[in-house]
C-alpha positions in Angstrom: 0.0 0.0 0.0 1.3 3.5 -0.9 2.2 5.6 2.1 1.4 9.3 2.5 5.1 10.1 1.8 5.0 8.1 -1.4 1.9 10.1 -2.5 3.4 13.4 -1.7 6.7 12.7 -3.4 5.5 13.4 -7.0 3.9 16.7 -5.8 7.2 17.8 -4.2 9.0 16.9 -7.4 6.6 18.9 -9.6 6.9 21.9 -7.2 10.7 21.7 -7.3 10.6 21.5 -11.1 8.3 24.5 -11.2 10.6 26.6 -9.0 13.6 25.7 -11.2 11.6 26.6 -14.2 10.7 29.9 -12.5 14.3 31.0 -12.3 15.1 29.8 -15.8 12.2 31.9 -17.1 13.4 34.9 -15.1 16.8 34.5 -16.7 15.2 34.2 -20.1 13.2 37.4 -19.6 16.4 39.2 -18.7 18.1 38.0 -21.9 15.1 38.8 -24.0 15.0 42.3 -22.5 18.7 42.9 -23.3 18.1 41.7 -26.9 15.1 44.1 -27.2 17.2 47.0 -26.1 20.0 45.9 -28.4 18.3 45.8 -31.8 16.1 48.1 -33.7 15.5 50.1 -36.9 18.6 52.3 -36.2 22.2 51.1 -35.9 22.2 52.3 -32.2 23.0 49.3 -30.0 22.9 48.9 -26.2 26.4 47.4 -26.2 27.8 50.5 -27.9 26.1 52.8 -25.5 27.3 50.9 -22.5 30.8 51.0 -23.9 30.6 54.8 -24.2 29.3 55.2 -20.7 32.1 52.9 -19.4 34.7 55.1 -21.0 33.2 58.2 -19.5 31.7 59.5 -22.7 28.2 61.1 -22.9 25.5 59.7 -25.0 24.4 61.6 -28.0 20.9 63.1 -28.2 19.9 60.4 -30.7 21.2 57.6 -28.5 19.3 59.0 -25.5 16.1 59.3 -27.5 16.4 55.8 -28.9 17.1 54.2 -25.6 15.0 56.2 -23.2 12.0 57.4 -25.3 11.7 54.4 -27.8 13.2 51.1 -26.7 12.7 51.3 -22.9 9.0 52.1 -23.0 8.5 49.5 -25.7 10.2 46.9 -23.5 8.1 47.9 -20.5 4.9 47.7 -22.5 6.0 44.3 -23.9 6.5 43.0 -20.3 3.1 44.3 -19.2 1.1 43.2 -22.1 2.7 39.7 -22.4 2.3 39.1 -18.7 -1.3 40.3 -18.7 -2.3 38.2 -21.7 -0.6 35.0 -20.4 -2.0 35.4 -16.8 -5.5 36.1 -18.2 -5.4 33.0 -20.3 -4.2 30.9 -17.3 -7.1 32.3 -15.1 -9.6 31.7 -17.8 -8.5 28.1 -18.3 -8.6 27.5 -14.6 -12.0 29.1 -14.2 -13.6 27.2 -17.1 -11.5 24.1 -16.4 -10.5 23.7 -20.0 -7.2 24.4 -21.8 -8.9 25.9 -24.8 -10.3 28.9 -22.9 -8.6 32.2 -23.7 -9.6 35.9 -23.7 -9.0 36.1 -27.5 -10.8 32.8 -28.4 -13.9 33.6 -26.4 -14.3 37.2 -27.6 -13.0 39.2 -24.6 -10.1 40.7 -26.6 -12.4 41.7 -29.4 -14.9 43.5 -27.1 -12.0 45.1 -25.2 -10.8 46.3 -28.6 -14.3 47.7 -29.3 -14.1 49.7 -26.1 -10.8 51.1 -27.1 -12.1 52.0 -30.6 -15.2 53.7 -29.1 -12.9 55.9 -26.9 -10.7 56.8 -29.9 -13.4 57.6 -32.4 -16.2 58.9 -30.1 -14.1 60.2 -27.2 -14.3 63.7 -28.5 -18.1 63.7 -28.0 -17.8 63.2 -24.3 -18.2 66.1 -21.8 -14.9 68.0 -21.1 -15.0 67.1 -17.4 -15.0 63.3 -18.3 -12.0 63.6 -20.7 -10.2 65.9 -18.3 -10.8 63.5 -15.4 -9.7 60.4 -17.2 -6.9 61.9 -19.3 -4.6 59.2 -20.7 -6.6 56.6 -18.9 -9.8 57.0 -21.1 -8.9 54.2 -23.6 -7.7 51.6 -20.9 -10.8 52.4 -18.8 -13.2 52.0 -21.8 -11.5 48.7 -22.8 -11.7 47.5 -19.2 -15.4 48.2 -18.9 -16.2 46.4 -22.2 -14.0 43.5 -21.3 -15.6 43.3 -17.8 -19.1 43.2 -19.3 -18.2 40.6 -21.8 -16.5 38.4 -19.2 -19.6 38.5 -16.9 -22.0 37.8 -19.7 -19.9 35.0 -21.1 -19.7 33.3 -17.7 -23.4 33.6 -17.1 -24.4 32.3 -20.5 -22.1 29.3 -20.4 -22.8 28.2 -16.8 -25.9 26.4 -15.8 -26.7 24.6 -12.5 -23.1 25.2 -11.4 -21.5 23.5 -14.5 -19.8 25.3 -17.4 -20.5 24.2 -20.9 -17.3 24.5 -23.0 -19.2 24.3 -26.3 -21.6 27.1 -25.1 -18.6 29.2 -24.0 -16.9 28.9 -27.4 -20.0 29.6 -29.4 -21.0 32.5 -27.2 -17.5 33.9 -27.6 -17.6 33.6 -31.3 -21.0 35.4 -31.4 -19.7 38.2 -29.1 -16.5 38.5 -31.2 -18.5 38.8 -34.4 -20.8 41.4 -32.9 -17.9 43.4 -31.6 -16.2 43.1 -35.0 -19.3 44.5 -36.7 -19.6 47.4 -34.3 -15.9 48.1 -34.7 -16.4 48.1 -38.5 -19.1 50.8 -38.2 -16.9 52.9 -36.0 -13.9 52.5 -38.4 -16.2 53.7 -41.2 -17.0 56.8 -39.2 -13.4 57.6 -38.4 -11.5 60.4 -40.0 -8.3 59.8 -42.0 -5.9 60.1 -39.0 -8.1 57.9 -36.8 -8.4 55.4 -39.6 -4.6 55.1 -40.0 -4.2 54.7 -36.3 -7.0 52.1 -36.0 -5.9 50.0 -38.9 -2.4 49.5 -37.6 -3.6 49.2 -34.0 -6.1 46.4 -34.8 -3.2 44.2 -36.1 -1.4 44.6 -32.7 1.9 46.4 -32.2 4.2 47.9 -29.6 5.4 50.5 -32.1 3.3 53.2 -30.5 4.8 52.6 -27.0 5.4 55.7 -24.9 5.9 56.4 -21.2 2.4 58.0 -21.1 0.8 54.7 -22.4 2.9 52.6 -20.0 1.9 54.7 -17.1 -1.8 54.6 -18.1 -1.8 50.8 -18.4 0.4 49.9 -15.5 -2.1 50.4 -12.6 -4.8 48.3 -14.1 -2.5 45.5 -15.3 -0.5 45.5 -12.1 -3.6 45.3 -9.9 -5.2 42.6 -12.1 -2.1 40.4 -12.2 -1.6 40.9 -8.4 -5.2 39.8 -7.8 -4.8 36.8 -10.1 -1.8 35.6 -8.2 -4.0 35.1 -5.1 -6.2 32.6 -7.0 -3.7 29.8 -7.2 -5.1 27.7 -4.4 -8.7 28.4 -5.3 -8.2 27.4 -8.9 -6.5 24.2 -7.8 -9.6 23.4 -5.8 -11.9 24.4 -8.6 -10.3 21.9 -10.9 -12.0 19.2 -8.7 -15.4 20.8 -9.1 -17.1 23.7 -7.4 -18.7 21.6 -4.7 -15.3 20.0 -3.8 -13.7 23.5 -3.8 -16.3 24.8 -1.4 -15.9 21.7 0.9 -12.1 22.3 1.2 -12.7 25.9 2.3 -12.6 28.0 -0.9 -15.0 30.9 -1.3 -16.0 29.9 -4.8 -18.2 32.9 -5.5 -15.5 35.4 -4.3 -12.9 33.6 -6.3 -15.0 33.8 -9.4 -15.5 37.6 -8.9 -11.8 38.2 -8.5 -11.1 36.0 -11.6 -13.6 37.9 -13.7 -12.3 41.3 -12.6 -8.6 40.4 -13.0 -9.2 39.0 -16.5 -11.2 42.0 -17.6 -8.7 44.5 -16.1 -5.6 42.8 -17.5 -7.0 42.1 -21.0 -8.8 45.4 -21.3 -5.7 47.5 -20.5 -3.4 45.3 -22.6 -5.6 45.5 -25.7 -6.1 49.2 -25.2 -2.3 50.0 -25.5 -1.2 47.2 -27.9 -4.1 46.3 -30.1 -5.1 42.7 -31.0 -2.4 40.3 -30.0 -3.6 36.7 -30.1 -2.6 33.2 -28.9 -0.3 34.3 -26.0 -3.0 33.5 -23.5 -3.8 30.0 -24.8 -0.3 28.8 -25.7 1.7 29.9 -22.6 -0.3 28.1 -19.8 -0.5 24.9 -21.9 3.3 24.8 -22.4 3.8 25.4 -18.7 1.5 22.6 -17.7 3.5 20.2 -19.9 6.7 21.4 -18.3 5.8 21.6 -14.6 2.3 20.4 -14.0 -1.1 22.0 -13.4 -0.5 23.7 -9.9 -1.8 27.2 -10.3 0.3 28.4 -7.4 3.4 28.1 -9.6 1.6 28.3 -13.0 0.4 31.9 -12.6 3.8 33.5 -11.8 5.5 31.4 -14.4 2.9 32.4 -17.0 3.6 36.0 -16.3 7.3 35.5 -17.0 6.9 33.3 -20.1 4.2 35.5 -21.6 6.4 38.6 -21.2 9.4 36.8 -22.6 7.6 35.4 -25.6 6.0 38.8 -26.5 9.3 40.6 -26.2 10.9 38.0 -28.5 8.0 38.3 -31.0 8.5 42.0 -30.9 12.2 41.6 -31.8 11.2 39.4 -34.7 8.6 41.9 -35.9 11.3 44.6 -35.9 14.1 42.8 -37.7 12.4 40.4 -40.1 11.6 43.1 -42.7 13.9 45.9 -41.4 13.8 48.8 -41.6 10.0 48.3 -41.9 8.2 46.7 -39.1 5.7 43.7 -39.1 2.7 44.0 -36.7 3.4 41.8 -33.7 -0.1 40.3 -33.9 0.9 38.7 -37.2 4.0 37.2 -35.6 2.1 35.7 -32.6 -0.6 34.3 -34.9 2.0 32.6 -37.2 3.8 31.1 -34.1 0.7 30.4 -32.0 -1.9 29.1 -34.6 0.0 25.7 -35.2 0.3 25.2 -31.4 -3.4 26.0 -30.9 -4.3 23.4 -33.6 -2.2 20.9 -31.9 -3.9 21.5 -28.5 -7.3 21.4 -30.3 -6.5 18.0 -31.8 -5.0 16.5 -28.6 -7.8 17.8 -26.4 -10.6 17.0 -28.9 -12.6 15.2 -26.2 -12.8 18.3 -24.1 -14.3 20.4 -26.9 -17.0 17.7 -27.6 -18.3 17.8 -24.0 
C-alpha cells in the first residue's frame, strides 16, 4: 500500500521543477530584455552605448532618444502586455477548467478592442469634465469596462446549474466577437483619416506606439489585475476538482469567481487598449507550462507572467528585424507562431471540446 510520503513525493518533485523553471524563465526574460534594447531600426546598440558610458563619454541626443524614449517604454509595454495576456489566459483556463479557454478565443479581446475603438473615435463627443478627469486613462478604462461586461456575460451564458459548458462558452465567444467586429467596423467607417490610419495598424497589434504615457496609463490596471490573479492559485486548484469540492475544502468559490472575472477584464482590457489585438499568447503559454511543470496554479500563474512577457518581447524583436527597416505588426507574428500550437492543442484535447 502506498504511504502518504509516497503520494506526496510526485507533488514535491513537480513543485521543485516549477521553482527551477521559474528561475530559468526569469533569466530568459532578462536575456530577452537585453536583446530588445540591443536591436532596432537604427544602428544604435545597447552594447555601444554601455561601452561609451564605461569610457566616461556622454551619449548623443539620438542615442538617448532611442534608448529612453523608444526602446525602454517599448520593452516595458511588452512585459506588461505579455504578462497580462498570459495570466489572463491561465485564469480563464482554470475558471472554465479547459485548456482551450482564452480571452481572445472567447471574444473578450475583441470586445475590449471595441471599447478602445469607441474611446478613440467617439471620445471627442464626451463632456470635457470626463475627458479631463480620465486623461490618458480613457482608452484603458473603456477597454476594461467592455472586457468586464463581456466576461460576466460569457460566464453567465455558459454556466448552468453550477456547470460550465465549453461548447456554449466557445459559441458565445464567437458570437460576441462577431458582434464586436461588426460594431468596430461601423466605427472605423465613421473615423477620419488620421483615426483610420491609427486604428488599422492598432487592430493588427503592435508595440510601435509605445510611450511612457501609455505605459503609465496601463500599469495600474495590469499590475492590480495580475496581483489579484496571483492570489487565485489555491482556489483554482480546488476548482479543478469541481465547485462543490472546492467549497468543501474551504474555498470561497463565488468570491474567487468575482476576483477572476475582474482580473481577466482588467488585464485584458488594459493590454488590448495599449497594444491592439495580439492573439494566442494566453492560450499557448499556460498549456506549455502545464506540460513542463504540472497544473499547480500556485506556480503556474507567476511562471505564466514570466513566459508571456518573454515570448511577447521576442515576438516584438522578430517583428522589428524580419523586414527591417520596416516593421511587421506583432499580432501577425504571434498568430504565425501560435496558430499551429493551438491546432495541436485542439486535436490532442478534442474530447474536451466535444463535451
